[in-house]
C-alpha positions as CSV (number, residue, x, y, z in Angstrom):
1,M,-8.4,7.9,-14.3
2,S,-11.5,9.5,-12.9
3,A,-12.4,12.7,-11.6
4,N,-12.7,11.4,-8.1
5,P,-9.2,9.6,-7.6
6,S,-8.5,6.7,-5.2
7,T,-6.4,7.2,-2.1
8,I,-3.6,4.8,-1.7
9,L,-1.6,5.1,1.5
10,V,2.1,4.1,0.7
11,V,4.3,2.9,3.9
12,E,7.8,2.5,3.0
13,D,10.9,3.0,5.2
14,D,13.2,3.9,2.6
15,D,12.8,7.7,2.0
16,I,14.1,7.4,-2.0
17,V,11.6,4.1,-2.7
18,R,8.7,5.9,-1.0
19,M,9.3,9.0,-3.1
20,L,9.3,7.1,-6.2
21,I,6.3,5.1,-5.3
22,V,4.5,8.0,-4.2
23,D,5.3,10.1,-7.5
24,V,4.6,7.5,-9.8
25,L,0.9,7.0,-8.0
26,E,0.4,11.0,-8.2
27,E,1.4,10.8,-12.0
28,L,-1.4,8.4,-12.5
29,E,-3.5,10.7,-10.7
30,F,-4.0,8.8,-7.5
31,T,-4.4,10.8,-4.3
32,V,-1.3,9.4,-1.9
33,L,-0.7,9.5,1.7
34,E,2.5,8.6,3.0
35,A,4.1,7.1,6.1
36,E,7.8,5.8,7.2
37,D,6.7,3.3,9.1
38,G,3.8,1.3,10.8
39,N,3.2,3.6,13.6
40,T,2.5,6.3,11.5
41,A,0.4,4.1,9.3
42,L,-1.8,3.3,11.9
43,E,-2.3,6.9,13.3
44,I,-3.5,7.5,9.5
45,L,-5.7,4.6,9.8
46,A,-7.2,5.4,12.6
47,D,-8.8,8.7,11.6
48,S,-11.8,7.3,10.3
49,S,-12.6,10.6,8.2
50,T,-9.8,9.7,5.9
51,L,-10.8,7.6,3.1
52,I,-8.4,5.2,2.0
53,D,-9.1,2.6,-0.8
54,L,-5.5,0.6,-0.8
55,M,-2.6,0.4,1.7
56,M,0.6,-0.6,-0.2
57,T,3.2,-1.4,2.3
58,D,7.0,-2.6,2.2
59,H,6.6,-6.1,3.6
60,G,10.3,-5.7,5.4
61,L,9.6,-2.6,7.4
62,P,11.7,-2.5,10.5
63,G,10.1,-3.0,13.5
64,M,6.3,-3.5,13.0
65,D,6.9,-5.4,9.7
66,G,4.6,-5.1,7.1
67,R,2.7,-8.5,8.1
68,E,1.8,-7.2,11.2
69,L,1.3,-3.5,10.1
70,A,-1.9,-5.5,7.8
71,E,-3.3,-7.5,10.6
72,R,-3.6,-4.4,12.5
73,A,-4.7,-2.2,9.8
74,R,-7.6,-4.8,9.1
75,D,-8.5,-4.4,13.0
76,L,-9.3,-0.8,11.9
77,R,-10.7,-1.1,8.7
78,P,-11.4,-4.9,7.8
79,A,-12.0,-4.3,4.6
80,L,-9.2,-2.5,3.5
81,P,-7.1,-3.8,0.3
82,V,-3.2,-4.3,1.4
83,L,-0.6,-5.0,-1.4
84,F,2.6,-5.8,-0.1
85,A,5.9,-4.7,-2.0
86,S,9.0,-7.3,-1.7
87,G,12.5,-8.1,-3.0
88,Y,11.4,-11.3,-1.9
89,A,7.9,-11.7,-3.3
90,E,8.5,-15.2,-4.3
91,T,9.1,-16.3,-0.9
92,I,6.7,-14.6,1.5
93,E,3.4,-16.1,2.2
94,V,0.5,-13.5,2.5
95,P,-3.0,-14.3,3.3
96,A,-5.2,-14.8,0.4
97,D,-7.2,-11.7,0.4
98,M,-4.1,-9.8,0.0
99,H,-1.7,-8.9,-2.6
100,V,2.0,-8.9,-3.5
101,I,4.4,-6.8,-5.9
102,G,8.4,-8.1,-6.5
103,K,10.6,-5.2,-6.0
104,P,12.0,-3.9,-7.9
105,F,8.9,-3.3,-10.1
106,S,8.5,-1.1,-13.4
107,I,5.5,1.8,-13.3
108,D,3.5,-0.6,-15.7
109,Q,3.6,-3.2,-13.5
110,L,2.8,-0.9,-10.2
111,R,0.0,1.1,-12.3
112,D,-1.5,-2.5,-13.6
113,K,-1.6,-4.1,-10.1
114,V,-2.9,-1.3,-8.3
115,I,-5.8,-0.5,-10.9
116,G,-6.5,-4.5,-10.8
117,I,-6.7,-4.7,-7.0
118,L,-9.1,-1.5,-6.8
119,Q,-11.2,-2.5,-9.7
120,R,-11.7,-5.8,-7.9
121,T,-12.5,-4.4,-4.4
122,R,-15.1,-1.7,-5.9
């Protein structure tokens, strides 16, 4: 990638799934921040000194679901790109300016989706 990697906030309540996503993104040389729920993600997003280029969130988070998290995240950071991950990607509705990837996904699919989003938002 580049000498100045993009920072991705990964929000996933399943520890194993979150760990795997983080490992893949770090291998691709992204800087990765982690949150296990929406409230933790919002705390990270509220810190304006932390640059975040993309938020990848599970759509089916318990409590505050991914859709509500995305709306609240956009209140804090209006231009924040959002990528939903869902086992029901073909049935969920996401706003036109947000993205979705179906679970399970391959490393190549994740890489291509993330890089494509980041390239479009630069």
